[in-house]
N, C-alpha and C positions, 0 to 999 in steps of 0.2 A: 319555398321562396324566401321566407323570413330568415332562414338559416343562411341562405346565400347572401342576402343583404348584410346580415350581421358579420359574416366572414369578410366581405369586402370592406366593411367599416373597420374591422380589426386590422386588416391588411394595410389600409391607408395610414393607420397609426404606427404600425410596426415598421413598415417600409417607408423611409423618408422620400419626399418628392424631390426629384432631380430636375434642376432648372437648366436652361440652355446657356445662360450667360450671367455672370456676376460682375458688375462694374463697381469697383470699390476705390476708396481714397480719392474722392472727387468733392468739389465744392458745388453743390446743387443750386442752380438758379432755375427754379421749376416753373416759372411763368404764373405762379399762384401767390406765393408769399412775397412780401416786400423786402425780404432780406435773404442773402445766400446762407447756406448752412452745409457743414461737412456731412457726407452721407454715402450711401451705396444704393444700387438698384439691382433687382433681380428680374430677369426676362425669361419668359417661356412662350413659345409659339408666336413670337413677334409682339407680345403684349407685356407691358410692365406689370409684373405680379406683385412685387414688393418695392416700396420706396421708403427708405429708412434713414433717420439721422443717427442711428445707433450702428455699432459694428454688426455686420451680418455674417453669421456662421453657417448658413444653409449651404448645401452642396450644389455645385453647378458644373456642367461639362467643361466650361471655359471660364477662367477668371482673368479679368483685365484690371491692372492697377493704373488708375487715372493719374497718378503722380501729383496729386494735389491741384490739378487743373480744374477749370470750370466746365460743368456739364449743363447744357441748356436744351430746351425742346428743339426738335427739328423745325427749321424755318421753311414755311411754304411759299415764301415770297422771293421771286427771282432777283429782285433788286435789294435784298436785305443787307448783304454784306457789302455795303456801298463804299467802305473805306479800304477794301482790298485792292492790292496792286494788280491783281489778276482777276478782274471781275467776271470774265467769261469761263474761268476754269475752276474756281474754288467750289468744292462740293459741299458747302455749308448749307445745303437746302434739301428739301425732300421732294423736289420735282426734278425732272431731267431736262428741263427746257434749255438750259445753257451749258449742260455738261458735255464735254468733248474729250475723248470719243464717246459715242453712244454707249451707255452702260449695259450690262447684261439684262436682258428682258426679265421682268418679274421682281427686280430689286427695287425699282422706283415705281411710284404711282404718279402718273401724269395728271396732277391736279390743276396746274396753271400753265397755260400756253402763252408764250411770248407773241406779241402782235406781229413782230417781224416774221415769225414762222408762218403765220397765216397770210401775210401781206406780200412777202418777197416775190414769190413766183407769179403773183397776180399783176405786178407792175413792171416786170422785166420785159424788155423788148417792145416792139410796137404792137400794142394791143388796145382795142377799144374798151371803153368804160363798161359796156354791158358784159364783155367777156370777163373782166376783172371781178365784177359783182357776182357773176355766176360761179367763178372759181372760189371766191371767198365763201359763198354759201356751201359749196361742196367741201371745202377744207374745214369749215366749222362743223359740219355734220360728221366728218371723219373724226375730228377731235373729240366731239361729244361721245362718239362710239367707243373711244379709247379711255373715257372717264374724266375728261377735262371738266373742271368746275368754273373756270374763269379765264379771261383774256387780260394779259398785262401789257400796259402801254407806258413806255418811258417818255414823259413829256419833254425831257431835255433834248431829245433828238426829233421831236415832232414839230413840224412847222404849221403855222396857222393856215397857210395857203394849201396845205395837203388835206385839209378837212373837206373832202369832196364826196361825191356820191358813193364811192366805194367804202369810205369809212362810215357813212350813214347806213349802208347795207350791213356793215359789220355790227353796228349797234343794234339794228333791227334783228339780226340773227342771234345776237347775245340775248336779247329779250325773248325771242321766240323759243330758244333752247333753255331758258331760265338759268343762264350763266351770270357771272358777275364781271363787270368791267372795272379793273383795277388800274387807276391812273397814278403814276408816280411823278412827283415834281419836287420843287424846292421853293423856298421863301424868296421868290424873285418875280420880276415883271413878266418874264417869259412864261412862267407857269400860269400866272394870272391871265395873260393874253390868250393862251391856248385853251384854258379851261372854259372861258366864256362861250365860244362857239360850240364846244363839245357839250356843255350843259344845256345850251339852247336847243341843240339837236336832240339831246336825250329826253327833253320834255315831250318830243313828238314820238320817238322810238320806244321810250319807256324801259330801258335796261336798268338793272340794279347797278349802282355805281359806288365804288369805294375809292376815296381820294387819300393817298398816302404822301404826305409832304415832309421833306427834311428841313429842319431849321438851319439858318445860316450860322456861321461861326459865332457871330455876336449880333444881338438884336439892336435895333436903333434906326437911324435914318435910312430910308430905302427899304425897310421891311414891308413885305406884302402879306404877312401872316393874317392880320386882321381882315384885310380885303378878301383874301382867299376863303377864310373861315366864314365871313359874311355871305359870300357868293354861294357857298355850299348850304349854309343855313337857310338862305332865301329860297334856294331850289327845293330843299326839304319841306319848307313851309308851303310851297306851291304844289306839293304832292309828289315830287320825285323821290324815289327810294334811293337816297344817297347819304353817305356818311363820310367823315373826314377824320384823319388821325395824323398827329405830328410826331416825327421821329427826332431825337436829338442829333446834333451834327456829327458827333463822334462817340464811339463806344468808350466807356471808362468804367472803373470799378464802382464808383459811387452811383452811376446812373444805370448800371447793368440790369438790376431787377425790372425796372420800369421799361427799359429798352427791350428786354426779352418779351415782356407782355405785348408790346406793340408790334414786334417783328414776328412773333410766333402765334400768340393767342388771338390777337385781333384779326389777322388775315385768315386764320383757320375758321373763326366764326363767320367771317364775311363769305367764305367759300362753302359754308355749311358742313365743315369737317368737325363733327362733334367729338371724335375720338382722338383728336390731334391738338398740338399746341401747348400741352401742359405735361409735366413729368409727374404723373399720379397713377396709382394702381388702376388698371382697367383701360388705360390709354395705350395707343400704339407706341412701340419702342422706337420712336424717331428722335435721335439724339445727336448733339454736336458737342465735341470736346474741344475747347478753345482756351486761349490765353489772351485776354485783352492787354494791349500795349498802349501806353499813353502817347507814344511817339508814332508807332507804325500802325495803329488801329487794332485789327484782330488777326491772330494767327490761328488757323484751323488745324487741329492735329488729327482728328479722326471723326468720321461720321457714320452713324448707324441709321438705317431705315428699315422698319419692321424687324429690328433686332439683328440685322445683318450688316456687316461692314461695307461701306461704299468704297470702291477702289479710289485711290488718290488720282484725280484727273488733272492736277495742276502740271 
């Protein structure tokens, strides 16, 4: 037995390890450090094995030249690439919520479910409220069985008047399944007005809530950032499990490291995804290759999830 172990040890030294993919010549914004740096990553079995700021000479079955573009962690938030001109098609995410057409099964992990996907069929046609509530419960159970960790709600399309019993049922279901309710809004009066009744209801239903708000172009008169932050802070003080994070208005080179942390690492933690959101050894190889543009926002060039390329859905 000792000789077998010794032989295997010698074999591992003599025979170099072959990796699946080497991505080289990229600027890494890894979600951890506060500055970008030139580097390479090696991937094996869907996991980041080596993340290096040095030239990597290890062998890989496939070598991809990133062309000096930016490589960031995969974004688990369906509303993250908010400056895109094609918000429903850009695959710069690691969920399949808004990808069209539906990607090949097994490539994506359904971590985050868009509220519209749970709600849409429950309100179409002439249906009574009890039927809608029953269907929401059924759809939530199905989503949980598929691995969903949270429900995403875009507050910009959410009306105060639509916070009815069906939505209360949704929050109760989120709490009972131990999911996260992610609320996306902006620094404006509408977000503040919609948040108030939702948070009031959450005090009764007790879901975990993460509020993600985008700052306006310029701060000043009409800003609701202080009021929104205070509303969330007061709810947390009162015992609600709630957090709030602010995103910059637009991607740019100077703000990219902090932006990536907010759009990748923070949502991953909120969803309990401990192996995602950072480009470091041992984490899932969920990666987005992009080029920030001061005029047009972000251009996504390629996306990998679990080390596999996501087909371009745009």
